C-alpha positions, 0 to 999 in steps of 0.5 A: 688531230690535224692530219691529212686524211684521204679516203678512197672515193670521198665525196668532198675534200676535208681540208685540215682536220681539227678537233675541239678539246671536248671532242678529243675528251669525249671519244677515242681517235679510232671512233673519230676516224670511223665517224669521219669515214662515214661523213666523207662518204655521205652518211650523215649519221643522226642529222634530221631530214632538214640537215640531210637535205642541206647536206645534199645541196651542199655537195652540189653547191659548196655549202657547209656540211654537218654530220652527227654521230653518237659518242656511245653507239649503244645509246640514242643520239638525237643529232644534238645534245648529249651523246652527240659528236658533230663533224662540220666541213666548212663551205670552202672545204678548208677545214673539217672540225670535230666538236660537241654541240655545246661547243658550237 
């Protein structure tokens, strides 16, 4: 998944969009796009309060942004571990990556 993806009124640039093999196997393209739309609009999903605060600072200061979403929305997601899809946008906004926590 390496494509140009623009969302109206997005909060930050995404750069190149890529995905690890694990993320590609774990969920559908449509699910990844839905999560990406949430990510770029500032809905960080299942991240903890520290990561949410870091993301707010990252929007102001240009740091890395991390979101976490359930792979299967009918099951719990802790923001790490099983049933978790991460999206990370690099600090320089050159790339946004879909990955599983154990691929980090």
